[in-house]
C-alpha positions as CSV (number, residue, x, y, z in Angstrom):
1,X,125.3,107.7,95.1
2,X,127.3,104.9,93.8
3,X,126.6,101.0,93.8
4,X,127.8,99.5,96.4
5,X,126.6,102.9,98.2
6,X,122.6,102.1,97.1
7,X,123.2,98.4,97.9
8,X,124.5,98.7,101.0
9,X,122.0,100.8,102.2
10,X,118.9,98.5,101.1
11,X,120.5,95.7,102.5
12,X,120.5,96.9,105.6
13,X,117.0,98.0,105.4
14,X,115.3,94.5,107.8
15,X,114.1,92.0,106.1
16,X,116.2,92.6,102.4
17,X,117.2,90.1,100.7
18,X,118.6,90.6,97.1
19,X,119.3,88.6,94.4
20,X,119.3,88.3,90.6
21,X,116.0,88.6,88.6
22,X,115.4,88.9,84.2
23,X,119.8,90.1,84.2
24,X,118.9,91.9,87.2
25,X,119.8,93.1,90.9
26,X,116.7,93.0,93.0
27,X,116.1,93.7,96.6
28,X,113.1,92.6,97.7
29,X,111.2,92.0,101.3
30,X,109.9,88.2,101.9
31,X,110.7,87.7,97.4
32,X,108.9,90.9,96.8
33,X,110.0,92.9,94.8
34,X,110.9,97.2,96.2
35,X,114.0,98.0,93.8
36,X,115.1,96.3,90.3
37,X,117.8,97.8,88.5
38,X,120.0,97.3,85.7
39,X,124.0,97.4,86.6
40,X,124.7,97.0,82.5
41,X,122.5,99.5,82.2
42,X,123.4,103.0,83.6
43,X,122.6,101.8,86.8
44,X,118.7,102.6,86.1
45,X,116.6,101.5,88.2
46,X,112.6,101.0,89.6
47,X,111.5,101.7,92.8
48,X,106.9,101.9,93.9
49,X,105.9,105.2,93.9
50,X,102.2,106.3,96.0
51,X,100.4,106.7,93.1
52,X,98.9,110.0,93.4
53,X,102.6,111.6,93.3
54,X,103.2,109.4,89.9
55,X,102.3,112.4,86.9
56,X,104.9,115.0,89.9
57,X,107.5,112.5,89.8
58,X,107.6,111.5,86.2
59,X,106.8,115.3,85.2
60,X,110.7,115.1,86.2
61,X,114.0,114.5,84.5
62,X,115.3,110.9,84.2
63,X,111.8,109.7,85.9
64,X,108.8,107.6,83.3
65,X,106.3,104.5,84.1
66,X,108.1,101.5,84.3
67,X,107.8,98.8,81.2
68,X,106.7,95.8,82.5
69,X,105.7,96.9,85.6
70,X,102.4,98.2,87.2
71,X,100.9,101.7,85.2
72,X,101.3,105.2,88.0
73,X,102.2,101.7,90.5
74,X,106.5,101.6,89.5
75,X,109.2,104.6,88.4
76,X,111.6,103.4,85.7
77,X,114.8,106.4,87.1
78,X,117.5,107.0,84.2
79,X,120.1,106.2,87.6
80,X,121.2,107.1,91.0
81,X,122.4,111.1,90.3
82,X,118.7,111.9,89.4
83,X,117.9,111.6,93.1
84,X,120.2,113.9,95.9
85,X,121.1,111.0,98.3
86,X,118.5,111.5,101.0
87,X,115.2,111.5,98.5
88,X,117.1,108.2,97.0
89,X,116.7,107.0,100.8
90,X,113.4,108.3,101.5
91,X,112.3,106.2,97.8
92,X,113.6,103.6,98.8
93,X,112.2,102.9,102.3
94,X,108.9,104.5,100.7
95,X,108.5,101.1,98.4
96,X,110.0,99.1,100.8
97,X,107.1,99.9,103.4
98,X,104.5,100.2,100.1
99,X,105.2,96.5,98.9
100,X,105.4,95.5,102.9
101,X,101.8,96.7,103.8
102,X,100.3,94.6,101.2
103,X,101.7,91.3,103.0
104,X,100.1,89.6,105.8
105,X,100.2,91.5,109.0
106,X,101.9,89.1,111.1
107,X,104.6,88.9,108.3
108,X,104.8,92.6,108.7
109,X,105.1,91.9,111.8
110,X,108.2,90.7,112.1
111,X,109.9,93.3,110.0
112,X,108.9,96.4,111.8
């Protein structure tokens, strides 16, 4: 998936906004980041993951623990081609869902 298609997909998820933080493009819900992408560094990106899946994901080529993020809860993916389009979309949606689940029930209700 190219960066424009990726951006379009993220922005179509309910409640998603985009912004720049630390010179990286971020996709957020209620100002909480669920994807952070280094567009100047080969489109490497970090997303939240289920801690139970962390070891399985980190064992794959092109995936490792995200630097400066919660240990075993965020992965760093080398580029947008590491996952096929279907898995990439699912992983992004799951990351958004995990971030959303930490917000209040009132806020969650706005986006479900």
